[in-house]
Structures are given as structure tokens and as C-alpha cells.
C-alpha positions, 0 to 999 in steps of 0.5 A: 744165957743166964748170968753164971755163963756170962761170967764164965764165958767172960773168964774163958775169953780172959783166959784166950786172950793170955794164950793168945799172947804166949802161943800166937807170937811163935809156934811151939812144938806140941812135943815140948813142955809148953803147957803142962809143965809138971812131971810124971811118970806113965803106967800104961799097965792102967789101960787094961789091955789084953796083951795076950790077944791073938783075934786081931787084923793087920793092915786094914785102912782107917775108914774116913768119913764120906768115902775119902781114901785114907792113903790119899789124904794120910798127911793131908792134915789141913785138907778141906776135902769137899774142896781143894782148899786147906784149912789155914795154918794159923792161930786156931783162936782166929779160924771160923770153922762153921759153914766154910763152903770155901774150905769143907766140912770141919768135921770130915777133917777132924776124923783124920786128926783124931789120929786113929791111925796111930793106935792102930799102927802101933798095934800092928807093930806090936803083934808083927814086929814089923819095922817097916810098920814102926817107920811108917808110924814114926813118919806119921807122928812127926810129921803130924807134929810138925805140921801142927804146932800147939794151937795152931791149924785146925786141930786145936779149934775143939777140946774134944778133938784134943781129947780124943787125939790125946787117947788115941796117943796114948794107946799108940804110946802104950803098944811101943811101950809093951812092944819094946819089952817084946822085942827088946827095941827102944822107943823111949825118946819117942814115947816121951815126946808122945807123953808130953804131947799128950799132956799139954792136950789133956792139960789143955782140955781139963782147963777149957772143959765144955760148960753150961749150954755147951756142956753136952756129950762134949764135956763126957768125951773131954773127961773120959780123956781127962780120966784116962790120962789120970789113971796112965799118969797118976794125976789123982786131981785130974783123976777125982774131978773127972770121975765127978763129972762123969758120974754126975753127967749121967742122970743129966744128960739122959732120961730115967728110962735110959735115953740120951737127950741129944736125941740122937742114937748115935751120940747116945752110944758115942758116950756109952763107949766112952764109959765102956772104954773106961772101965776096964782101965779103972779096974786095971788101975785098981780104981772102984768104978761107981755103981751107978754107972752100971745101973745107968748103962744098963738102962742105956744099953736097953734102949739101944737093943730096942732100937736094933733091927738085927746085929748091925742095923738100927733105928735112928733119929737125930744126928748121926756123924759116926764119931768113935773114940778108938778104932784098933781095928780099921774097916768099917765099924759098925758103932752099935754092934761094937758098943752093945759088945762092950756093954755085954762084957760090963754088964750082966746082961748080954745084948748081941746074939752071936757077936764077931767081936770088934777087935777093940773088945778083944784088946780089952778083954780075954777070949775066956771074959769074952766066952763068958759074956756070950753065955749071959742071958739075952736081952729080949728086944722082941715085944714093943716097948714105950720109952715114955720119959725119952720119948720114943715108942717101938711098935712090933708085930709078933713076929717082929716082922714089922717095926714101927718107931715114933718119935714123941721126944723133945727136940734135944738136949739144954738151951741150944739142943744142938743135934736135934731134928724137927722130927716131932711125931716122925714115923720110921717103919721096917718090915722084915729088917728092911727100911720102908719109911726111913729117916732122912739122915744128917748129910753133913754139918757144914758144906753146903750151909743149906744142907745142914737146915735141909736134912734137920727140917720138918719137910725131911721127916716123916711126920706132917706139915702145915703149910711151910711152918717148921716144928722149930726155929733153927738159929744156926747150925747147932741152935735152936730157938722156939721148939715144939712141944710134944709128949706122949698120951699114956691114957691113949696108948696101949701097946697090948693092942698095938696103939700109940698116941702122941701130940706135938704143939708149935706155933698155932698148930697142934698135931696128934698122931695114932698109930695102930699096928692092927696085925701083921699086914695092917697099919693105921696111921691117924693124923689130926691137925688143928690150925688157926689159918688156911694152909695145905696139911702134908702128911710125908713118908720118905720111901727108902730106896730099893722099893719099886714105887707105883702110883695107885687110885688114892695111893701108892703101891711099894714092891720088892722080890718079897712083899707087896705094900699098899699105902691109901688115903682116899681124902687126900691128893697124892704126889711123888717128890724126889728127894735125896737122903743121908745113909752115912755121914756126907753121903747122899742117895736119891729116892722119892717122898710120898706126900698126901695133901689136904687144904684146910680152912681154919679148925680141925683136918684129919688124915687117915692112912692105911697101909696093907702088907703082903707077901708076893705069893699071897698078893 
């Protein structure tokens, strides 16, 4: 932490001390002007809504994380979820969120309190005029406000959470406003409460924005919300500040080739959604969109499109907490497809084939605009591609039946690398769109505490581990110390011949990995490890579920109804170990990990694994 950050954190502490004196003595309603004291008038046309939209769904519940039922939890604003306990209704600055095994994973709670259901129910009322929907929404809204006084409780422990909630309230107010015009109803007093609450939260976010080591995706989402509010309420100073930050953060938080430096595909699309929602709003408000936004979004979209195996399935490294900013549809959101749909409308290239448009997109763009987007030239993701600056390479066979992805990226963004995993030189292998060697996933962020470290550990990735050494040093659930230094070897990489080679160094370990995609039926994986001590070198592959696994001499075989895969490494002993993966946030599945082990003395050891693939009728 440098001196500038120390000074800023001292100022932040003093500001919070002043706020504590005001707001901890008694609860203030979020619906009264307790933090923002100015006056301004909302213009909801500046959200850029397509009010003529006829492509919508009614009645779908908002999906909560980890399979929790929305109807069960919809008013349990302080629920711990993973336990029967609740988060305490105390002054928010006194709540410790991380690692609360006695209560639950705070991210799961925050998902409910982002209030996606509020905007969705307001939309449902706008298109139906059903008074029962309006009554349900009103009860939920005032129940939330009553049980969550300003700066009291778990919902106020993160400015980014306040930001997302505030924008969902704005969309709620917008649909209520336009419903009043459509049905000659009167929600003006209610909308004034919503607007006051939005302004309180946005003013707080603006004053407490993420900075220095904390200024990662949170900063972008916070400024997305501030700019959205500034457009609606005509707050020019807010608008100028947010625009400046959002523009500066694109080159700061992304590699020159468009890979987000959080080293998490989902956090990349999380921030892309923010820009994708802002652009139609800015156009509606008559605000010029900086040209460089389009330049960066095009590069970022290319990386996401290259990561896609099909319209909805992606190759993922790093954390994925399924974060989203707006959900006017409900049900399961395929976030990657939705964001690429947004980008297909914003940019001159199309990134989706035959889109089933997410309802968010339909509320922002007319059928004609969507039809025109569907006629744009389609981005070609069929070829191998190396993102040398960002740190990922995709090897794809000619028929794109085989896809290999290797991580040669830095650990993560900034001094804390919050969402990185110890996955240097980790490999993912897909066959005909189906995972063979899969990423372990995220688990959840806080409960149990040991689970957070487990899913980030070297042992949970398809790489090589020397003894029990971690590639990078975990200091906290979102904090890293010493880090592996990883980079591509461009002079030894030749995508035309299906070859990629990279190296990582940590402690006294040097690990080099060479992938060779020889043809549609053969893959070579060569790992060379140099270490200055005696230990077991383990080459490990997490086998995706749904493969039948059998041990063979010098290896194993995998089979399903279509394919037979033989994996051999004759120089090593092999063991199959049970493990769990997390295909979605907070959810776990049992599978196995194949480990090829060799004991080495001081010096160099080489592990050669050959994978042979055949269709079942050819085997």
C-alpha cells in the first residue's frame, strides 16, 4: 500500500466516523432525504427504453444463487441462506461480512438485495396493467425500505451493491411512470420515494467509490450506476466525473488485446454489461459515447466470442459469481450470450448466430434494430487464437471438434488480484463442445472459509504441482501475496502447427508446458519441471462428470456414447482421486481427478502425456 492509498484510506475512515455519528444514533429511512439533500427532476426517457416492446415474458421468478427458491426468500432480506441465522440489523460499518460460517455467504444474500425483482415486477405491471402485480411490488418495496434503514444492515456494506440496487430502482420507477401514462394510474408519491432512495444511495456511492487497490470491477459498476442516475436526474457534475472514470478504466483494467485483467471471463462480461446498458441510455439522453469505448468493447467482445464453445457455453478461468446488473426476464440468465447480444447491437460485428434475444435487450432495442443486428457479419471464432498480452491461447482443430485452452496469464488485476486462481498453465480440453478436462469453478466466496482457498488452489486446476507448493500465496479470500510469474514463449508457439508453449516460475520451481494439437485424434502435453529439492511432481487433470472412467496400463480411458479417449503417460504412476467441482456458484458435483506422479531429485523432470481420441464406431 503506497502513501497515496494510506492518505485516502485515512480520509475515508474520517468520513465514516462522521457518518457514524449521524446515522448510527438512530435509523433513518432510505426514503427520506437523509444523504442527498438537493432537488432534481427525473426524466425516464433517458434510460432509452423501447416502450413498444412486445417480446416479453410474465411471471417468471428471479433466479437466486445456489438454487435457493425466490418465493421462500423474497422478503427474508437479512437471510444467511447457508444457515438458519440472519445477518444482524445493526449499523453497517460494524458488520464483518467475510468468512461468516455462523451466518452464510454474503454474496448469496446480496443477490436478493440487488432487487432485480422490483424492476421486473414493474415491467410486468407496465405490460399487463394487473393491479395484483402492482400491489405485490408495492408491498415488497415498502417492506424492504422498512426493514433496511439507511446504513443499517447487510445491504449497505458494499457501495457496489448499493449501486446495482439503485439502478434497479430507477428501472422500477421508469416502468411505473410509463404505466401511469398508459393506464391513467397514479404512482407519483411512491415514485418520489423511489427517487429519494436512489439519490441517497448514488450520492453515497459517489462519495465512497472504490479507489487504489480496491478499484477493480467494483469501480466500473459504481460509476455505471452514478452515470445512469446522472442521465436520469440531469446531474451534470456527476455525469462528467463518471464519464471520465469509465473512459479511463477501459485501458487500465484490460490488456491491449481485450482480455480483462481480473483474469475472470465472467467479470469481463460483468463490466461489459455496464457499458452495454449505458450506451442506449446515453444516446437517448443526447450524450455522446466516446469512440474509444467502441474500440475497447470490440476487442473485449472478440475474446469472449473466442471463449465460447457454442451459443451459451464458455471456457472459463478464474472466479464466476454469476453477477448481473439488470434482469427484466427472470429465470436462468446465460450471461455470456446476453452480453454478446448487447455487443452485437452496439458494435459493427455480430457475435451470436441465431439469437434468442434476452428480454433486457428487447427493452432496449426495437425489433427492427435487432433484425438489422442479426444481419451483420458474424465474428469468426473457429480458428485458433493467441491472446499474448491477456494471457490465454485457444487451440482449435480444423473441424473445431477439439478445443484446448491454456492459461498463461498473470494471477490477476492490481495489487490484490481479487478474483484470480492459482491456475498458471492450467489446461481445459473440450471435445465436440463437451468438457473433458474441466475447470473446478468457484464454489462460493465465504462458506466454508476453507472452500474459498480450495477452489483457488493449484491442486484444483489442470496444471502441475510440485509437492504441496502453491503457485501463489493466498493471504485472504480476495488477497494474494507472492505470485507465480507466467508468460508465453512466442518463439516456440506456432498456432499454424497447433503448438503453444509457456512457462511459469514460483519459489524454486520452473514449470514449462508445451501443447501440441497434432490432428483431430491426437494431443501431446509435455510438462518440464525444474526444482531444487526432492519431491513428487504431479500432473493433474480434473475429469468432467458424465465420462465413464477406467484405469488402463500407463493411464486411463474415458468414454461416453460418442467418444473413446485414451490418456497415457508410461513414465509416471497414476492415481484417480475423488474431488468436487462447482459448475455454478454455490453448487457442487462429484467427479474424479487423474494424477500422474513422478518423484524427482534436484534437477529437471519431464512428463509426456499423449491423448488419443476416436469416435466409438471407430475404436
